[in-house]
N, C-alpha and C positions, 0 to 999 in steps of 0.2 A: 705213239700219242704222248704228248707232254702232259704231265700230271695237272698243270694249271688249265688245260683245256677240258678237263673232265668235271662235270658238276658234283657237288658235295651233296646234292639233294637225294641221292639213293646210295645207301651203304653197300648194296650188293655189287654195285659197279666200281666200288673202291677196294675190295678185298685183295686183288692181285697187285695192286700198286706197291711200289718199294715204299720203305718208311719215309724217305725224303718227299717222294711224291704224295703220298698220303697226307703228310703234315701240311704241305703247301696247299693242297686241294681243301682241306678242312679249314685252313686258316682263311683262305679266300672266300669260304662259304659263310664263316661266322664274323669276320672282321676284315674289311677291305683295307682299313688303315694299317693294321698290324701286318696284313699280307704284303703291303708296301714297305714298311719299315724294317721288318725282321729279317728280309733277305739282305739287308745292307751289312749285316754282321759278318764277321769272318767266319770261315768254315767250322772252326772249333766251337763256335758260339751258336750258330744257327739252329742246329738240332735241339739242344737243350732249351733255348729260349722259345722256339716255336712249340716244343712240347710243354713247357711251362704255361704258356698262354692257353693251350688247349685244355690243361688241367684246370686252370682258373675258370675257363668257360664252362666245363662241367659243373663246377660248383655254382656259377651264375645261372645255369640253365635250372638246376634244382631250385634255387631260391626264386627264380621268376616264374616257375611252372604254376599256373593258376588253379590246376586240378588237384594239387598236392595240399594237404592241410599241414599246419605247423608241426605235428608230431611226425608225419611222414617225412617233411623236409629235414627235421632233426635226425630221423632214422637214416636217411640216405646220405646226409652230410657226414654223420659219424662213420657209416660204412666206407665212404670214399676216403676219409682221412687214413683209415687203416690200409685200404687198398693201395693208396699212393705210397704209404711208408713201407709196406711189405711185398707189394706186387701180387698178393694172393686174392683170389675170390673175385676178381673183376668180371668174369663170365657171369656169375650169378647176379651180380650188381646190375649189369646191362640188361639181363634177361627179365628181372624184376621191375626196373624202372622204365625201359623203353615203352611198354604197352600203356603206361599211365600218362605219358605226354599228350598234351591237347594239340589241337590244330593251331592254337595261338603261338606254340613254339614252332619256330621256323624250321623247314625241312633239313637245313644243314646241321641244326642242332639235334634233331632226331637222329641223324646219321652218326653225329658225334658220340652220342650216348650208346648207340648200338656198337660202335667200334671202340668203346672204352678199353676192352681187352688188348687191342693193338696199341692204343695210345700209351697205356700202362706198361706193356712189354717195351715200348721204346724208352720210357722213363727209366726202366731198370736195366737198360743197356748202357746207361752213363756211369761215370766215376761215382763213388759213394758220396763224396762231398757235394757233387751236383744233386744226386738223389735227396740228400739230406735237406739242401736249400729248397728244393721243390717241395718236399713233404712238408717242411715247416710252414711255408707259405700257404699251402693248402689247408694245413690245420688251422693256422690263425684266421684265414678268411672264412673257412667253413664253420668255426666256432663262433666268430664274431659277427657275421652277417645276420644270423637268426635273431640276435638280440634286437636288431633294429627292425627286422621284418615283423616282430611281434608288437611293436609299438603302434599306437594310433598316430599317424603322421599327417592327419588332415590339417592340423594347425602348425606344422614344422616341428623341428627340434627345439629343445629348451634354450640351449646355449651354444656358443661357438666351440666350446670344449667338446660338446656332443658331436658337432660337425667334424672336428678334428679326429674324434674316435671313429666315427663312421668312415671317413676318408682313409684312415689307416687301415681298417679292416678290408676295404675293397680296392685300395690302390698303394697305400704306403708300404704294406707288407710285400706287395709285388716289387716295388722299388727296392726294398731290402733284398729280396731274392735275386734281382738282377745284378745288384752290386756285389753279391757273393759270387755269382756266376762270373762276373767280370774278373773279380779277384782270383778265383780259382784258374781262369784262363791265362792270366798275366801276372808274373811276379812283380813286374813294374807298377802295375795297377794295384797290386796287393799292398804295396808300400803305404798307400793312402786309405787303406781299408776302413778305419774308424770314422775318418771324415766322410768318406763316401757313404758309409751306412747311414751316418746321421742325416746327410743331405738328401739321401735317396727317399726318405720318408716325406720330406717337403716336396720333393720333385713329384712324387706320386699324388700328394694332396693338391698341388697345382693344377695337375691335368684332370683329377677328379672334380675339383671345384669348378673348372671351366666347363666340364660335361653337365654339372648339376645346374649351373647358371643358364647355360644354352638350353636345357630341357625343362626350365621352370614350368612353363605353360602346358607342355605335354604331359609331365608328371601331375599337374594340377587337375587335369581332365580325369585322371585316375583316382583322385582324391588324396594324393601323396605330395608332400612338400618336405625337401630336405634342407631348407633354409633355417637359420638359427634365430628364434625370437629376440634374444638379447640384443642382437645388432639392430633390429628394428624397433626395439624399445626406445633406443636413442632418437629415432626419427618419429615416433609416435604412430606407428603402423602396426596393426594386429594381423598376423599371418592367417589367423582363423577367418579373415575376410577375403583371403586371396582369390582373385579371379581376374581374368583378362580385362574386364569391364571396369575393375577398380584398380587400375594401374596409375596410382596417385604419385604426386610429387614425394610424399613421405616414403612410398615404397621405392621409388627411384633413387632416393638418397641412400637407403639402406643397401639397395643393389650396387650402387657405386662403391660403398664401403666394402662389400664383398669382392668386387672386381679389383679393389686395391689390394686385398689380402691375398687373392690369387696371383696377383702380379709379383708380390713379395716371395711367395713360394716358387714362382717361376724363376726369379732372380737367384734363388738357391739352386734351381735346376741348372741354370747357366754356370754357376760356380762349380757344381758337380761335374759338368761337362768339360770345363776347362781344367779339372784335375786329371782328367784322362790324358795319356801320352798323345802328342800331336800327330804322330805317325799311325795311331789307331784311328784311321779315318772312318772305318766301317762302324766302329762303335760310336764314334762321336756323331756321325750322321744319323744313326739309329736315335740317339737321344736329341739332336738338334731338329730333326724333322717333327717329332712329337711336340717339342718345345715351341718351334715356330708356328705350327698350326694352332697351338693353345693361345699364343699371343695374338694372332691374327683373329681368333674366335672372340677374345675378350675385347679387342678393339672394335669388332663388329657389334657387339652387345653394348658397349659404351656409347657408340655412335647411334645406336637405336634402342634406347632405353624403354620405348614404349612398344617394343616388339610383343606379339602375341603367339607366335609359333616359332618352333626351332627352326624351320626352314628359313626364316627371315634373317637369322644370323649365322646361317651355315656358310662356310667359306667355300668359294668357287674352285673349280678345278685349275683355273689359271693361277689362283692365289696359292694353291698347293705346288703347282709347277714353279712359281716365282720363289717360294720358300725353299724348295729343293735347289734351285739354281744358286740362291743367294748363300745357303749353308755350304754348298760344295765349293764355292769360290772362297769362303773364309774359314772352312773347316780346320785348317792347321794354325790359324792365327787367333790367339786369345784376345788381342787388342782389337781386331776387327769384329770379332764375335761380340764383345762388349759394346762397340760402337753400334752394330747392328741392332742389339737387343735394346739398347738405351733409346735410339731413334724409334724403334717400333713401339716401346713402352711409354713415351713420353706423354700420352694422353690418358694413361691408365692409373697413374698415381693419384692419390688423395692426400694432399699436403696437410689437411686440417685434421687428419685422423690417422693413427698409427697402430700396427698390430705386428707383434713379433713372433714369426712362425718358429717352431722348434727346429734346431739344426744342430 
């Protein structure tokens, strides 16, 4: 039986799978998007990148678990940083954390926590440089995310700089890790290491901002807002008043500004991808599919600024298929990629307002 035909919802059924099958099933269970994009990577990158995503998902599971208080989250995050770095004590970690997970945590994440020892064993089968990249990312994420979890987010973040910091902890550091893995994989890619590392943070922020904008109203129902108040100060809107019934012109103006910021980060993501060798089509497709889906999501938000649920701006399967086809046809040509990106983003820019993402 193929690994992808097995459900990730029961850890006991996964024990006898090979490492490759196990990671594929867990990925499918916790993220269909990454289960689609990560297999595009070449053989030497698939295993570490799949493992990296699962490690990050373990941190996410801890931070999102409603049954854990702030002190417990800090405890488990601290433990997991050391486990990822050393490979030790994963069994005790899983044994202690798994029974505390609530029913609000999806079954696949329950399985992931129970199988942490297998995931960590895979981590420590890699080269030391790869392990170091994964461990540094986990450390940054697990140290940074609790700083924001402890805040009262009912009225948003204070500034755009705060949003930059949040996006770095949850996505920018992942971008850095991926750049390091790519550079370890290929000496040709490694020649652009510094530029790729800088652009990778912006790449991660563009993807994360897109998710934040898509999920505004879903988050608001939970009393959470990740938007920066200083952007909305310019339009005269108070995020403390945020609700789907108060979707005013002032709010939409601020939202358009944020769409423009996200678009500029995605412009950096394109530059990042174009620095990769044209013959590395698997790595390019991995980047381009994520970039393309983010652009289409931003376009849908821009065309539906009065949306009130994330489902209303979710891209269709046909749009995903079209993105995949378009990128496959243009993957080797930087000029075609630029043309495709510019055509797709022509409605996203805000010419009366500018923001300079770090790069």
